[in-house]
N, CA, C and O atoms as CSV, one atom per row, in Angstrom:
chain,resi,resn,atom,element,x,y,z
A,1,MET,N,N,-1.532,1.386,-54.374
A,1,MET,CA,C,-2.682,1.218,-53.555
A,1,MET,C,C,-3.063,2.016,-52.263
A,1,MET,O,O,-2.131,1.977,-51.460
A,2,LYS,N,N,-3.937,2.591,-51.897
A,2,LYS,CA,C,-4.086,3.485,-50.732
A,2,LYS,C,C,-4.474,2.660,-49.655
A,2,LYS,O,O,-4.916,1.559,-49.986
A,3,LEU,N,N,-4.419,2.921,-48.416
A,3,LEU,CA,C,-4.815,1.775,-47.094
A,3,LEU,C,C,-5.356,3.313,-46.484
A,3,LEU,O,O,-4.949,4.469,-46.592
A,4,ASP,N,N,-6.690,2.532,-45.676
A,4,ASP,CA,C,-7.358,4.215,-44.615
A,4,ASP,C,C,-7.167,3.801,-43.531
A,4,ASP,O,O,-6.987,2.594,-43.365
A,5,LEU,N,N,-7.153,4.607,-42.583
A,5,LEU,CA,C,-6.781,3.996,-41.003
A,5,LEU,C,C,-7.999,3.437,-40.456
A,5,LEU,O,O,-8.303,4.043,-39.429
A,6,GLU,N,N,-8.564,2.794,-40.659
A,6,GLU,CA,C,-9.557,1.732,-40.372
A,6,GLU,C,C,-8.862,0.175,-40.353
A,6,GLU,O,O,-8.665,-0.631,-39.443
A,7,THR,N,N,-8.531,0.158,-42.143
A,7,THR,CA,C,-7.827,-1.457,-42.579
A,7,THR,C,C,-6.415,-1.147,-41.859
A,7,THR,O,O,-6.029,-2.232,-41.425
A,8,LEU,N,N,-5.298,0.047,-41.481
A,8,LEU,CA,C,-4.309,0.273,-41.030
A,8,LEU,C,C,-4.223,-0.657,-39.533
A,8,LEU,O,O,-3.340,-1.447,-39.200
A,9,GLN,N,N,-5.695,-0.180,-38.644
A,9,GLN,CA,C,-5.971,-0.540,-37.566
A,9,GLN,C,C,-6.216,-1.604,-37.526
A,9,GLN,O,O,-5.851,-2.183,-36.503
A,10,LYS,N,N,-6.892,-2.362,-38.505
A,10,LYS,CA,C,-7.334,-3.957,-38.642
A,10,LYS,C,C,-6.086,-4.993,-37.900
A,10,LYS,O,O,-5.962,-5.763,-36.947
A,11,ILE,N,N,-4.920,-4.166,-39.574
A,11,ILE,CA,C,-3.645,-5.084,-39.927
A,11,ILE,C,C,-3.110,-5.019,-38.490
A,11,ILE,O,O,-2.898,-6.085,-37.912
A,12,ALA,N,N,-2.840,-3.685,-37.773
A,12,ALA,CA,C,-2.417,-3.698,-36.579
A,12,ALA,C,C,-2.577,-4.593,-35.883
A,12,ALA,O,O,-1.576,-5.073,-35.353
A,13,HIS,N,N,-4.018,-5.232,-35.579
A,13,HIS,CA,C,-5.058,-5.541,-34.358
A,13,HIS,C,C,-4.221,-7.259,-34.787
A,13,HIS,O,O,-3.549,-7.918,-33.993
A,14,LEU,N,N,-4.457,-7.545,-35.885
A,14,LEU,CA,C,-4.148,-9.021,-36.035
A,14,LEU,C,C,-2.561,-9.592,-35.968
A,14,LEU,O,O,-2.201,-10.728,-35.661
A,15,SER,N,N,-1.824,-8.571,-36.307
A,15,SER,CA,C,-0.511,-8.370,-36.294
A,15,SER,C,C,-0.014,-8.268,-34.697
A,15,SER,O,O,1.127,-8.646,-34.430
A,16,ARG,N,N,-0.676,-7.877,-33.897
A,16,ARG,CA,C,-0.440,-7.586,-32.287
A,16,ARG,C,C,0.621,-6.689,-32.305
A,16,ARG,O,O,1.679,-6.566,-31.687
A,17,LEU,N,N,-0.204,-5.851,-33.555
A,17,LEU,CA,C,1.221,-4.441,-32.861
A,17,LEU,C,C,0.876,-3.126,-32.374
A,17,LEU,O,O,0.245,-2.554,-33.263
A,18,GLU,N,N,0.964,-2.647,-31.705
A,18,GLU,CA,C,1.099,-1.512,-31.252
A,18,GLU,C,C,1.637,0.021,-32.265
A,18,GLU,O,O,2.773,0.495,-32.261
A,19,ILE,N,N,0.244,0.623,-33.188
A,19,ILE,CA,C,0.555,1.833,-33.635
A,19,ILE,C,C,0.448,3.197,-32.675
A,19,ILE,O,O,-0.393,3.108,-31.781
A,20,SER,N,N,0.821,3.820,-32.713
A,20,SER,CA,C,0.571,5.197,-32.024
A,20,SER,C,C,0.082,6.186,-32.783
A,20,SER,O,O,0.532,6.135,-33.928
A,21,GLU,N,N,-0.765,7.183,-32.563
A,21,GLU,CA,C,-1.537,8.072,-33.311
A,21,GLU,C,C,-0.803,8.933,-33.976
A,21,GLU,O,O,-1.230,9.315,-35.066
A,22,LYS,N,N,0.412,9.414,-33.500
A,22,LYS,CA,C,1.330,10.430,-34.345
A,22,LYS,C,C,1.975,9.363,-34.944
A,22,LYS,O,O,3.132,9.723,-35.162
A,23,ASP,N,N,1.731,7.810,-35.453
A,23,ASP,CA,C,2.651,7.178,-36.369
A,23,ASP,C,C,1.713,6.887,-37.511
A,23,ASP,O,O,2.105,6.614,-38.645
A,24,ASN,N,N,0.351,6.969,-37.115
A,24,ASN,CA,C,-0.076,6.108,-38.182
A,24,ASN,C,C,-0.182,6.775,-39.534
A,24,ASN,O,O,-0.422,5.955,-40.420
A,25,ASP,N,N,-0.067,8.114,-39.984
A,25,ASP,CA,C,0.171,8.847,-40.918
A,25,ASP,C,C,1.766,8.318,-41.977
A,25,ASP,O,O,2.059,8.035,-43.139
A,26,GLN,N,N,2.311,8.431,-40.818
A,26,GLN,CA,C,3.687,7.572,-41.270
A,26,GLN,C,C,3.536,6.212,-42.361
A,26,GLN,O,O,3.483,6.000,-43.573
A,27,MET,N,N,3.507,5.509,-41.145
A,27,MET,CA,C,2.659,3.590,-41.662
A,27,MET,C,C,2.008,3.759,-42.467
A,27,MET,O,O,2.169,2.992,-43.416
A,28,LEU,N,N,0.950,4.779,-42.595
A,28,LEU,CA,C,0.059,4.500,-43.839
A,28,LEU,C,C,0.551,4.710,-45.078
A,28,LEU,O,O,0.019,4.073,-45.986
A,29,ARG,N,N,1.810,5.758,-45.451
A,29,ARG,CA,C,2.273,5.901,-45.951
A,29,ARG,C,C,3.298,4.820,-46.414
A,29,ARG,O,O,3.315,4.364,-47.557
A,30,ASP,N,N,3.907,4.559,-45.699
A,30,ASP,CA,C,4.986,3.228,-45.580
A,30,ASP,C,C,4.390,1.939,-46.178
A,30,ASP,O,O,5.047,1.262,-46.969
A,31,MET,N,N,2.956,1.553,-45.740
A,31,MET,CA,C,2.378,0.786,-45.924
A,31,MET,C,C,1.875,0.552,-47.513
A,31,MET,O,O,1.979,-0.452,-48.217
A,32,SER,N,N,1.379,1.667,-47.758
A,32,SER,CA,C,0.900,2.247,-49.212
A,32,SER,C,C,2.137,2.131,-50.014
A,32,SER,O,O,1.962,1.630,-51.125
A,33,ASN,N,N,3.125,2.414,-49.768
A,33,ASN,CA,C,4.377,2.433,-50.794
A,33,ASN,C,C,4.555,0.695,-50.730
A,33,ASN,O,O,4.452,0.036,-51.764
A,34,MET,N,N,4.759,0.220,-49.747
A,34,MET,CA,C,4.902,-1.389,-50.060
A,34,MET,C,C,3.863,-2.146,-50.857
A,34,MET,O,O,4.271,-2.841,-51.787
A,35,LEU,N,N,2.390,-2.084,-50.565
A,35,LEU,CA,C,1.577,-2.077,-51.596
A,35,LEU,C,C,1.707,-1.717,-53.168
A,35,LEU,O,O,1.281,-2.493,-54.022
A,36,THR,N,N,2.185,-0.767,-53.417
A,36,THR,CA,C,2.169,-0.354,-54.413
A,36,THR,C,C,3.435,-1.163,-55.101
A,36,THR,O,O,3.246,-1.740,-56.172
A,37,PHE,N,N,4.842,-1.196,-54.406
A,37,PHE,CA,C,5.459,-2.136,-54.987
A,37,PHE,C,C,4.836,-3.262,-55.524
A,37,PHE,O,O,4.649,-3.269,-56.740
A,38,VAL,N,N,4.275,-4.759,-54.474
A,38,VAL,CA,C,3.983,-5.482,-54.970
A,38,VAL,C,C,2.918,-6.186,-55.987
A,38,VAL,O,O,2.706,-7.284,-56.501
A,39,GLU,N,N,2.274,-4.600,-55.948
A,39,GLU,CA,C,1.571,-4.636,-57.222
A,39,GLU,C,C,2.164,-4.786,-58.566
A,39,GLU,O,O,1.842,-5.493,-59.521
A,40,LYS,N,N,3.442,-3.640,-58.326
A,40,LYS,CA,C,4.131,-4.029,-60.099
A,40,LYS,C,C,4.404,-5.289,-60.728
A,40,LYS,O,O,4.728,-5.665,-61.855
A,41,LEU,N,N,3.996,-6.172,-58.848
A,41,LEU,CA,C,4.823,-7.379,-59.755
A,41,LEU,C,C,3.653,-7.900,-60.616
A,41,LEU,O,O,3.946,-8.776,-61.430
A,42,ASN,N,N,2.298,-7.463,-60.551
A,42,ASN,CA,C,1.747,-8.317,-61.546
A,42,ASN,C,C,1.569,-7.949,-63.090
A,42,ASN,O,O,0.829,-8.486,-63.915
A,43,GLU,N,N,2.562,-6.755,-63.268
A,43,GLU,CA,C,3.017,-6.450,-64.502
A,43,GLU,C,C,4.202,-7.309,-65.223
A,43,GLU,O,O,4.593,-7.143,-66.379
A,44,VAL,N,N,4.613,-8.121,-64.425
A,44,VAL,CA,C,5.572,-9.216,-64.960
A,44,VAL,C,C,4.993,-10.260,-65.929
A,44,VAL,O,O,4.142,-11.014,-65.458
A,45,ASN,N,N,5.192,-10.345,-66.674
A,45,ASN,CA,C,5.461,-11.611,-67.959
A,45,ASN,C,C,6.106,-12.814,-66.804
A,45,ASN,O,O,7.222,-12.968,-66.309
A,46,THR,N,N,4.984,-13.445,-66.690
A,46,THR,CA,C,5.661,-14.778,-66.211
A,46,THR,C,C,5.187,-16.520,-66.737
A,46,THR,O,O,5.234,-17.593,-66.135
A,47,ASP,N,N,4.737,-16.136,-68.139
A,47,ASP,CA,C,4.136,-17.541,-68.731
A,47,ASP,C,C,5.382,-17.754,-68.959
A,47,ASP,O,O,6.296,-16.938,-69.081
A,48,GLY,N,N,5.394,-19.282,-69.030
A,48,GLY,CA,C,6.172,-20.162,-69.026
A,48,GLY,C,C,6.993,-20.368,-68.285
A,48,GLY,O,O,7.915,-21.134,-68.565
A,49,VAL,N,N,6.885,-19.649,-66.942
A,49,VAL,CA,C,8.121,-19.672,-66.262
A,49,VAL,C,C,7.576,-20.627,-64.738
A,49,VAL,O,O,6.640,-20.343,-63.990
A,50,ALA,N,N,8.537,-21.803,-64.647
A,50,ALA,CA,C,7.871,-22.502,-63.523
A,50,ALA,C,C,8.004,-21.966,-61.680
A,50,ALA,O,O,8.855,-21.659,-60.845
A,51,PRO,N,N,7.023,-22.075,-61.781
A,51,PRO,CA,C,7.341,-21.608,-60.195
A,51,PRO,C,C,8.003,-22.428,-59.125
A,51,PRO,O,O,7.923,-23.634,-58.894
A,52,LEU,N,N,8.787,-21.316,-58.434
A,52,LEU,CA,C,10.111,-21.998,-57.896
A,52,LEU,C,C,9.073,-22.840,-56.506
A,52,LEU,O,O,7.900,-22.840,-56.133
A,53,THR,N,N,10.313,-23.450,-56.135
A,53,THR,CA,C,10.064,-24.452,-54.345
A,53,THR,C,C,11.174,-23.340,-53.273
A,53,THR,O,O,11.022,-22.730,-52.214
A,54,THR,N,N,12.258,-23.522,-54.233
A,54,THR,CA,C,14.038,-23.048,-53.713
A,54,THR,C,C,14.146,-21.920,-54.682
A,54,THR,O,O,13.580,-21.819,-55.771
A,55,MET,N,N,14.967,-21.089,-54.106
A,55,MET,CA,C,16.177,-20.634,-54.876
A,55,MET,C,C,17.241,-20.929,-55.096
A,55,MET,O,O,17.970,-20.027,-55.510
A,56,SER,N,N,17.765,-22.158,-54.946
A,56,SER,CA,C,19.269,-22.721,-54.816
A,56,SER,C,C,18.815,-23.586,-55.413
A,56,SER,O,O,17.600,-23.743,-55.288
A,57,HIS,N,N,19.721,-24.702,-56.489
A,57,HIS,CA,C,19.119,-25.953,-57.600
A,57,HIS,C,C,20.505,-26.660,-56.623
A,57,HIS,O,O,21.082,-27.492,-57.323
A,58,GLU,N,N,20.995,-26.561,-55.564
A,58,GLU,CA,C,21.772,-27.707,-54.538
A,58,GLU,C,C,20.726,-28.521,-54.065
A,58,GLU,O,O,19.550,-28.218,-53.860
A,59,ILE,N,N,21.396,-29.753,-53.898
A,59,ILE,CA,C,20.733,-31.183,-52.755
A,59,ILE,C,C,21.480,-31.712,-51.908
A,59,ILE,O,O,22.614,-32.153,-51.722
A,60,ASN,N,N,20.065,-31.456,-51.242
A,60,ASN,CA,C,20.809,-32.180,-49.642
A,60,ASN,C,C,21.646,-33.450,-49.598
A,60,ASN,O,O,20.735,-34.234,-49.330
A,61,VAL,N,N,22.736,-34.207,-49.671
A,61,VAL,CA,C,22.684,-35.073,-49.275
A,61,VAL,C,C,23.149,-35.583,-48.057
A,61,VAL,O,O,24.216,-35.434,-47.462
A,62,LEU,N,N,21.965,-36.318,-47.767
A,62,LEU,CA,C,22.383,-36.883,-46.480
A,62,LEU,C,C,22.443,-38.784,-46.550
A,62,LEU,O,O,22.009,-39.625,-47.338
A,63,ARG,N,N,23.044,-38.813,-45.561
A,63,ARG,CA,C,23.590,-39.827,-44.547
A,63,ARG,C,C,22.194,-40.905,-44.682
A,63,ARG,O,O,21.138,-40.378,-45.033
A,64,ASP,N,N,22.205,-42.091,-44.460
A,64,ASP,CA,C,20.632,-43.388,-44.095
A,64,ASP,C,C,20.909,-42.904,-42.876
A,64,ASP,O,O,22.049,-42.620,-42.506
A,65,ASP,N,N,19.778,-42.773,-42.122
A,65,ASP,CA,C,19.669,-42.587,-40.673
A,65,ASP,C,C,19.642,-44.026,-40.042
A,65,ASP,O,O,18.693,-44.789,-40.221
A,66,VAL,N,N,20.762,-44.350,-39.281
A,66,VAL,CA,C,20.671,-45.654,-38.719
A,66,VAL,C,C,20.687,-45.608,-37.213
A,66,VAL,O,O,21.495,-44.873,-36.644
A,67,ALA,N,N,19.919,-46.284,-36.602
A,67,ALA,CA,C,19.905,-46.445,-35.131
A,67,ALA,C,C,20.598,-47.196,-34.182
A,67,ALA,O,O,20.809,-48.407,-34.124
A,68,LYS,N,N,21.078,-45.820,-33.082
A,68,LYS,CA,C,22.833,-47.028,-33.033
A,68,LYS,C,C,22.459,-46.658,-31.271
A,68,LYS,O,O,21.261,-46.455,-31.071
A,69,VAL,N,N,23.180,-46.584,-30.299
A,69,VAL,CA,C,23.211,-46.792,-29.377
A,69,VAL,C,C,24.947,-45.783,-28.958
A,69,VAL,O,O,26.102,-46.206,-28.903
A,70,ASN,N,N,24.469,-44.600,-28.775
A,70,ASN,CA,C,25.623,-43.839,-28.107
A,70,ASN,C,C,26.171,-43.601,-27.147
A,70,ASN,O,O,27.367,-43.311,-27.125
A,71,LEU,N,N,25.146,-43.691,-25.737
A,71,LEU,CA,C,25.804,-43.488,-24.438
A,71,LEU,C,C,24.502,-44.196,-24.074
A,71,LEU,O,O,23.341,-44.224,-24.482
A,72,THR,N,N,25.304,-44.801,-23.031
A,72,THR,CA,C,24.216,-45.718,-21.849
A,72,THR,C,C,23.216,-44.794,-21.135
A,72,THR,O,O,23.427,-43.582,-21.096
A,73,HIS,N,N,21.908,-45.462,-20.453
A,73,HIS,CA,C,21.606,-44.749,-19.759
A,73,HIS,C,C,21.586,-44.181,-18.221
A,73,HIS,O,O,20.707,-43.626,-17.562
A,74,ALA,N,N,23.160,-44.627,-17.893
A,74,ALA,CA,C,23.973,-44.552,-16.588
A,74,ALA,C,C,24.392,-43.439,-17.321
A,74,ALA,O,O,23.818,-42.366,-17.136
A,75,GLU,N,N,25.597,-43.561,-18.380
A,75,GLU,CA,C,26.500,-42.416,-18.693
A,75,GLU,C,C,25.541,-41.251,-18.813
A,75,GLU,O,O,25.894,-40.288,-18.132
A,76,VAL,N,N,24.393,-41.078,-19.516
A,76,VAL,CA,C,23.850,-39.654,-19.561
A,76,VAL,C,C,23.026,-39.256,-18.203
A,76,VAL,O,O,22.668,-38.083,-18.097
A,77,LEU,N,N,22.674,-40.292,-17.039
A,77,LEU,CA,C,22.605,-39.736,-16.454
A,77,LEU,C,C,23.422,-39.123,-14.919
A,77,LEU,O,O,23.107,-38.664,-13.821
A,78,SER,N,N,24.788,-39.519,-15.803
A,78,SER,CA,C,25.999,-40.019,-14.444
A,78,SER,C,C,26.474,-37.936,-14.574
A,78,SER,O,O,26.959,-37.511,-13.525
A,79,ASN,N,N,26.341,-36.982,-15.603
A,79,ASN,CA,C,26.607,-35.815,-15.097
A,79,ASN,C,C,25.113,-35.061,-14.694
A,79,ASN,O,O,25.067,-33.840,-14.543
A,80,ALA,N,N,24.314,-35.635,-14.592
A,80,ALA,CA,C,22.950,-34.778,-14.250
A,80,ALA,C,C,23.322,-33.743,-12.896
A,80,ALA,O,O,23.923,-34.115,-11.888
A,81,PRO,N,N,23.065,-33.061,-13.024
A,81,PRO,CA,C,23.065,-32.089,-11.483
A,81,PRO,C,C,22.199,-32.890,-10.511
A,81,PRO,O,O,22.646,-33.454,-9.512
A,82,LYS,N,N,21.009,-32.891,-10.868
A,82,LYS,CA,C,20.042,-33.844,-10.451
A,82,LYS,C,C,19.126,-34.496,-10.734
A,82,LYS,O,O,18.240,-33.961,-11.400
A,83,LYS,N,N,18.991,-35.894,-10.338
A,83,LYS,CA,C,17.928,-36.955,-10.896
A,83,LYS,C,C,17.375,-37.959,-9.876
A,83,LYS,O,O,17.729,-38.099,-8.705
A,84,ASP,N,N,16.112,-38.859,-10.794
A,84,ASP,CA,C,15.940,-39.834,-9.741
A,84,ASP,C,C,16.345,-40.733,-10.415
A,84,ASP,O,O,16.848,-40.190,-11.398
A,85,GLU,N,N,16.481,-42.219,-10.539
A,85,GLU,CA,C,16.530,-43.208,-10.957
A,85,GLU,C,C,17.012,-43.313,-12.015
A,85,GLU,O,O,18.085,-43.826,-12.332
A,86,ASP,N,N,15.685,-42.480,-13.062
A,86,ASP,CA,C,15.977,-43.309,-14.483
A,86,ASP,C,C,15.399,-41.532,-14.976
A,86,ASP,O,O,14.835,-41.663,-16.063
A,87,TYR,N,N,15.373,-40.187,-14.586
A,87,TYR,CA,C,14.831,-39.607,-15.006
A,87,TYR,C,C,15.767,-38.428,-14.519
A,87,TYR,O,O,16.405,-38.468,-13.467
A,88,PHE,N,N,15.769,-37.062,-15.680
A,88,PHE,CA,C,16.432,-35.809,-14.516
A,88,PHE,C,C,15.460,-35.206,-14.144
A,88,PHE,O,O,14.351,-35.403,-14.640
A,89,ARG,N,N,15.703,-34.280,-13.113
A,89,ARG,CA,C,15.104,-33.622,-12.255
A,89,ARG,C,C,15.117,-32.175,-12.863
A,89,ARG,O,O,15.956,-32.062,-13.757
A,90,VAL,N,N,14.521,-31.245,-12.643
A,90,VAL,CA,C,14.495,-30.224,-13.259
A,90,VAL,C,C,13.390,-29.145,-12.058
A,90,VAL,O,O,12.716,-29.754,-11.228
A,91,PRO,N,N,13.344,-28.033,-12.091
A,91,PRO,CA,C,13.159,-26.983,-11.155
A,91,PRO,C,C,10.719,-27.003,-12.378
A,91,PRO,O,O,10.234,-27.098,-13.506
A,92,LYS,N,N,10.278,-26.824,-10.832
A,92,LYS,CA,C,8.708,-27.033,-11.776
A,92,LYS,C,C,8.563,-25.161,-12.227
A,92,LYS,O,O,8.777,-24.102,-11.636
A,93,VAL,N,N,7.910,-25.717,-14.080
A,93,VAL,CA,C,8.182,-24.688,-14.101
A,93,VAL,C,C,6.087,-24.229,-14.727
A,93,VAL,O,O,5.749,-23.146,-15.205
A,94,LEU,N,N,5.371,-25.142,-14.541
A,94,LEU,CA,C,4.043,-24.320,-14.222
A,94,LEU,C,C,4.021,-25.172,-13.214
A,94,LEU,O,O,4.557,-26.171,-12.733
A,95,GLU,N,N,2.364,-23.603,-12.953
A,95,GLU,CA,C,1.758,-24.123,-11.217
A,95,GLU,C,C,0.580,-25.326,-11.342
A,95,GLU,O,O,0.065,-25.793,-10.327
């Protein structure tokens, strides 16, 4: 598939990329080569092949989620450099 300059600029804009004028030709060639490669996948016969959601047949073994208290409220606040009665104090981030 061949791309034109207008499509390249639209893709760059949507991707928030800045492509300089001198790199346009190389980028057009590279992207055209990538699209040509992906188009070749349409030639592959996939009849009878189930779609995959993962490349691994491993199954996660997860433990049951059990709620328990590991630290008390006072223990958690004890090591804080700045704190109020019940909360951590942090520097203001937003105006």
